[in-house]
N, C-alpha and C positions, 0 to 999 in steps of 0.2 A: 313691474317693480319700478326702480330708479333707472331712466336711460341717460341723462348725464350725472354726474358725481364730480362736487368738488372739494377734492382734500387738502387742506390747510397743513402745512406742516414747515416746522424751524427748525429742522436737524438733526433733534434732539431722538431720544431713544420714547418719549413717548409719541413724537410723531413716526418711530413704526409704531405704534399701534394703532395708529389713524389710516396708515399705508398699508398694513396686514388688514384693517378691515375694508377695504379699499377694494383691495386684491380678493379677499373674500365676494364681495358684493358683486366685482366684475366675472368670477367662474359662476356663480350664480345666475345671474341675470344678463350678461353681458354687456354691464352697461360701459358706459364711455367715461373715464376719468380725466379731468384735469386738476394737475398739482399744482399749487400757487405758493411759494415761499414770498412772504413780505420781507422787504431788504427798508429794517427799519434805521433812521435816520433823524436825529433829533440837534440842532442846533442852537448849543446854551454857551452861551459869554460866561467868559469868566478869565481872571489877571492871567491862566495859563493860554489863552486862544479861547479857540473854540475844542467844543468838546469832541471827540473820536466818532465815525460810527460804530458800534458793535460787533461787524463785521466789514469787509472788505467788498466789494460787487464782486468780484471773480471769485471769494469765498462763498456769497451768494449765491452764486450760478452756480456752483458747483453742487449745494445744497438740492436744489429745483433735478440737476441732470443726474443725479444719484437715482433720488428717489425715481425719477422717469427709466433709466437705466434697468433700475428695480423689478418695476411692476413690467414693462416690456419683457423683462426675462421671466416672467410666468405669464407672458400670452396676453396681458390685461392691451385695448387700443389706451394709449395713455400718451398724453400732451403738457407741456409744463408749461411756466409762466414765472417771471420774477417780476413783482410789481413794488412798487418803492412808497412810504408813507412817515409821520411819524409815530413813534411808541402810543402815542395816544390815539391814534387814528386807525389804527390795527383790527380792530373788527369790522368798521365801516368797508375799512378796503378789500375783506374778504367778503364782502356781502357783495360790494357792487361789481367783484370779479364772478360772485353767483351769480348776479345777475344779468350781468354780461354774456358769460358760457351758455344761461338756462337751464344749469344747475336744479334738481331737482330735490339735490339732500347735500350738504353738506358735514362732512367729518374734520373733525380735530381732534387731538390726542388733548389728554389731560394731564396738566403739571403734576394734580397730588397737594396742591395747595391748603391747607387748612382753611374753613370758611373766611375765620378771623382776617389772614392772612391773603389772600384771593382779594377780601374788601378794604385791607389797607393799600396794596398795589397794584388790584385790579387783575380781573384772570380772563383771558382773553377768549375762554369759551362759554366763561358766562355772561359775558358781552354778547356772545354771538346767541344764546338763546334767549336772550330777550328783546336783540333785535331782529334775527334771522327773520325770514317773510317762507321759506321754505323748513323741512325738519332737517332740526341740526343732533348728529348724531356724534357723543362723547366720547371717545374709542379710549377705554384703558387696561391697561394688563390687570386679570381679574384680584391672582392674590401675588402676596411676596413668593411663595414656594413657585411658582411657574414662573417669574422672571427672573429667578436665582436657577431654576433647572438646566436650562440650556438656551442662551438666548436668538439659537438660530432655530431651532426645531421647538421642541414645547412650549415656547411662546407665541410662534408661529403658528400653531397647528390650534391651542387652546385659545385665540382670535379671530379665527379663520371660523373655526364652529360658531364663535359670540356674535362675529356679524351677520351669521347667517341667520341667526335666531333674533337679532335686533332689526334686521334689513324685512324679517317676514311678518315680526309684529307688526312694524312702521305700514308693509305693506297690506295691510289687513286691517287699516284705522285707528290701531293703537298708537297713533304718535304720539314720539317720545320727543318732548320740546324742552 
């Protein structure tokens, strides 16, 4: 199946779906997982000075550490990496990290932006699908009822099942890109 999986996270609940999908794949196939978080920094001069980063470096490291600890607690062979990029370069940096890792699958969460909003502000998952050289799995919670049920149990179980089905489809040659 997939020996090396890169899961790109941003610390949001959408990233939880990607982590759960990676956990499901690792449980089924024994995949090695690399968690990557892109610390975005854009320096935009203004009258008030330079614009601040979206998050502090320590906060960004904590996002990676928390995700790694979560997957380790479920028996996943996982490592974490914090990389930096300008906001517009996030998809490219994720692809570079996947190439450097030798990943044969990239998993990201889906923010749920409408097509129009995604077109205006950009969507990392959409850009990854277009520039990725390996299969890209965009993980998301299937229904509002699953999201609202129990964030720790029902969502996780539903996502584990979906990840297994998606991985099987990818393995059988129905590459989802």
